[in-house]
N, C-alpha and C positions, 0 to 999 in steps of 0.2 A: 467815421461811418459805422453805423451799428449793423451787425450781421443778423441774418434771420436766425431764430432759435433752432436748435437741432431737433431732429425727429425723436431722439431719446427723451429730451425734456418735454416735448409736446405729448408724447405717449404716456409719460409719467404723470403729467397733469390729468390726462384722461383717467388713469388708474386711481389717482388720489381722489378725484371727484367721485368716482364710482364707489370706492371703499369708504369714503368719508360719510356717505349716507348711513352706513352701519355704525360708524364711530361717533359722528356728531349727534345723532339722535340718541345714541347710547342705549341705556336700559329703561329710559323714561316710560315709554308706552306699556311696558310689561312689569314695571316695578310694583304698581298697585296690586296687580293680580298675584304676584309672587309673595308680597308681604301679607296679603289677606289669606291666601290659600295655604301657603307653606309655613309662614311664621306666625300666623293667626293674630296679626295686629288688628287693632280696632280702627274704624274709619277716621277717628280724630288723629291718631298717630300717623296714619298714612297721609292724610291731608297736610299735616304740618311738614313732613319730609318733602313731599312733592312741591308744596308751595315755597318752601325755603330755597330749593334749587332754582325755581323760576324767579323769585324775587332777587336773589343774588345775581343771577344772569342778567336781569333787567338793569340792575344798578351798575354792573361791571361793563356794560357794552360801550358806553362813551369813553371812559378812561382807557379801556383796552384798545379802542380804535386810535386814541391819541398816542398810546405807547407804540403801536404797530408802525405809525408814521415815523417814529424815531428809531425803530429797530432795523439794523442792517442785516441781521441773521434771522430772517423770517422763517427760512426753511428749518433751521435747527430748533427754533422756538415752537414751530408747528409739531415737530417730532416729540418734543418734551410734553406738550399739551396732550398729544395723542397717547403717550405712555401713561400720563396721569389719569386719562379716561379709562384706559385698560385696567389700571390698578383699582380705580373706583368701582368698576364692574365686578372685579374679583372680591372686593371688600364686601359687597352685598351678599355674596355667598358665604364667606368665611367669618364675617362679623355680624352678629345677630342682635346686638343691643341697639337701643334707640339712638344713643349718642353717637355710636360708631357709624351707623348708616346715615344719620343726619349729617355728620361731618363729611362723609364720602360724597353725599349729594350736593353739599355746599361747594366742595372743590370742583365737582363735575359741572355744576351750574356756572361757575366762574370761568373755568378754562374752555367750556363749550362756546363761549362768546368769541373766542379767538379765531375760530375756524372761518366763518364767512368773510370778515374783512381781510384776514391774512391771505386767503386764497385769491380774493379779488385784487389785492395789492401785488401779490406775486405774479398774477396773470398779466396785470398792467405792466409790471416791470419786465416781463419776458417778451410779450408780443407788441407792446407799445400801443398807442392810440389807433394806429392804422389797422391793426388786427384785432382790436378789443371787441368790436361788435360780434363778429362771428365766433370768437373764442369764448366769450361769456355765454353765448347761446349753446356752444358745445359743452362747456362746463356744466351748465344746468341740465342738459340732456343726459349726460352721464350720471349726474347726481340723482335725478329722478329715476333713472333706470336702476341705480343702486338702492333707492328707497323701496322700489317694488321687490327687488331681490331680497333685501333685508327683511321686509315684512313677511314674505312667503317663507323664507328660511326660518325666521324666529317662530312663526306659527307652527311649522312642521316639527321643529325641534321640541317646542313646548308640548305639542300633542303626542308625538311618537316616542320621545325619550324622557325628558324631565324638564321642569321649569328652570332648574339651575343651568341647564345646558345653554340657554339663551345668553347668560352672562359669560360663560366660558367662550362662547362663540364671539361675543363682542370683544373680549380680550384678544382672541386670535386675530380678528380683523384689525385691531389696533396694531399688533405686531407686523402684520402684512402691510398696513398703511405706512408705517415708519420706513419700511424697506423701499416702498414706492416713492416716498418723499425724497429720499436720498438719491434717487435716480434723476431728480431734477438738478441740473447743474447750477451750482451757486453763482458761477461767473456769468451766467446768462440772465440773472435777475438784476436789472439796473435799479439801484437804490433810489435815485432821484425820480425816475419814471414811476416807480412802485408807490410813491406817495403823492403823485400828481404835482411834482415841483418843476416841471419843464417850463422854460421861458419861451417866448416867441409869440407869434400872432395867435389870438384866441386865449392867451393867458391872462389871469387876473393881475399878475406881476410880470414885468419885463426883465427884472434883474435876477430872477431865480431864487429870491429869498422866500422864507416861509411866512405866510400870513398869520396874524393873530387869530385866536379862537373867535373872538367877537366880530372881527372883521369878516370872517367867513359866514358866521351865523346871521349877520344883518342883511345878507343878500336877499333881495325881494323874491327872486325866482325860487330860491331854496326854501323860503318860508311858504310860498304858495304850494310847492311840491310836497313839503312835509305835512301841511294841513290836509291836502288832498289824500295822501296815502294813509294818514292817521284815520280819517273818516272811512276810507276804503277798508282798512283792517277792522275798524269798529263794526262796520256792516257785515263783514265776512266771517269774523271769528265765531260768532254764535250760531251760524247757520248749520254747521255739521252737528254740534251737540243737540240742537233743537230737532234735527231730523232723527237723531238717535233716540231721543225721548219720544217722538211721535211714533216711530216704528215699534218701540217697546210697548206702547199702550195697546196697539192693536194686534201685534204679532210678537209676544214675549219669547217664544221659542226660537224664532228665526231672526230676532233683532241683531244678535251678535254677528251672524253670517252676513246680514244686509249691511251692517256697519263696516265689516271687513271689506266687502265688495266696494262700498263707497270710497274707502281710503285707497285701496289698491287701484281701483278703477280710475280715480282722479289722478293718481300718480302716473298711471299708464298714459292718460291723455296728455299729461305735461311733457312727456318725452318728445313727441314730434312738434308740439307747440313751442317749446323752448328753443328748439333748433330753428324753427321758422321765425321766431321773434328776433333772434340775432341777425338773421339775414335781412328781414324786412326793416328792422330798425336802422340798418345801414343805408338802404335804398329809399324807404318811405320817410324816414325821420322818426325820432323817438315819440313825439306827441301822437302821431297817427296810430302807431302800434299800441301805445299805452291806452288810448281812448277805447280801442277794441276790448282790452282787458277790463277797463272800467265799465263798459256797457254790458258785459256779460253778467256782472253782479246784480244790478237791479232786475234784470230779466229773470235771473235765477230765483230771486226772492219772490217775484210775482208768480212764477210758474209753480212754486211749492203750494200755493193756495188753491190750485185747480183740481187736485185729486189727492186722495189718501191711499191710493194703490201703492204698495211697497215697491213694485218694479218701476212704476212711474217716478216715484221719489228718488230712487237710486239712479235712474237715468238722468234726472235733472241735476243731481249732485255731481255727475261727471263733468258738468260745465265748470265746476270749481277748478278743474285742471287748466282751463283757458286763462282765467284771471291770475291764478297763482303762478303759472309758468311765465306769463308775460311780465308780471311784477318782478319775479326773480331775476329776469334778464335785463329789462329796460331800466329798472331802478338803479342798477349799478352803472349803466351807461349815462343816465341823466346826472348822477352824482359826479361821475368822472368829468362830464362836460362842465358842470357848474364849479368844480374845484380845480380846474386846470390852472397850473401855475401857482397854486396856493400852498402846496405841500401838506394839505389837510384832507386828502382823499379818504383815508381810513377813519380819521376822527369824525368826519361828516357822516360816513356810513354808520358809525356807532350812535351818533345823535339821532339819525332817522330811525334806526332800529329800536332805540329806547322809546322814542315817541310812538312808533307803531305798536310796540309791545304794550305800552300803557293803554292805547286805544283798544287793542284786542282784549286786555284784561278787564276793562270796563264793560265790554260788549255782553259777556255772558250774564253778568249781574242784572243789567238793564233789561235784556231780552227775557230773562227768567221772571222778572217782576211783571213784565207785560203779559207773558203767557199766563201767569197766575191770575191776573185781573181780567184779561180780555180774550185769551186763547191763542193758539198757535198762528192762525192766519193773520191776526192783527200784528203779532210780533214779526212775522215774515214781511208784511207790508211796511212796517216801520223801518226795518232794516233795509228794505228796497228803497225807501224814501231817502234814508241817509246816504245810500250808495248813489242815488240820482243826484243829490246835492253835491257829493264829492265829484261826480262826473262833470257837473256844471262848473264848479270852481276850476277844475283842471282845464276844461275846454276853453273857458273864457279868459282866465287870468294867466295860465301857464304858457310861456313862449316856447318855441321850438329850440331846444338847446343845441341841436346839431347844425344850426345856421352858420356857424364858423368852422364846422368840422372838416371842410375840405383841406384846410391847413392844420386844424387842431388835431386831426388824426395822423398827421405826418410824424414819423418817429425817427427820421434821419436815414432810414435804410434805402430810400429812393428819392429822386428829386422832388422837391415840394410842388404840389399842384397849384394852379393859379385860380384865384377866385374870379368869378365873372359877375 
């Protein structure tokens, strides 16, 4: 019989998710400003450093996910990765050569991919499937609250003290995060549960063995889900940069402020939406909640074309918090459902993250080409069309993955419910 996790472990999960917003995002959003204003780097050098980190992170996601599935000491590995990110943040301040900062960003890009699947795996190992819905929603709520806190803190530090203080602050947050990580009790993280290797009803395998990589990837529902979310990210990724460009054309002095409000405002919206998504995904099912997130995206793209007023555009951008928060919660639950009994929960998260990353990377280039040839409104309508197509694929072809979850969510702590 598995006992319920202790309050100490659950509160530590809250703290790690809150602090990880500062750690996982690292120095990325402020690196370009620091390199240009303080070190006087040219745009080409800045672009190479930032792109290198992103490319390495994209390549690393799938193998890192596979490694996490085999890793018994996820807590300790998470602490090591956090320490490496802190060292990388300090390297930006103390190492000024191109090669040194490039190396630091490559390391940070690689280890940064460890955080989302490791936290999802640890969470599954701690609370089991019975508590995963609400716990993932709570994780995302604390993470988005941490994002808001991190953005405001970094902005104030950079404005009132010095740009370097942002990197020192990141290193301090890394140290505090490591302390919080070790408040999670190792003996409460069930290794088999953490990689989705439970046997029983709803499992892909009855004997508890680990499935092969291709055996997992050929699952039709997983393929439909991946195609849908790739198109979702393709439609979504370019919208915020396009809004930034549109605001800068008509309001050059206030564009930075409007952009900051767009980012912080959307993150603030994500806080209650993430909490609600976890609750409703448990009662309504994954598909219904995910469809709401999908529907918000084409509506947002169409609304952008109705006015050039900056306050209107910022208000519409707040809708990004709906889709992003729902995706962050429900995608983990869908992958957990689809990989039950396979032992490839974290590997599959890596595959989906790699695919969505590729979709997001292509988005800005395609949207920029359309803006150059036909204008902003055509680009927004094109992205809205892609989002509508993604919505249709998910609605028609994706099954409800929670259909077996009455037993699939059972973690042994209570008598198994009966299907009717």
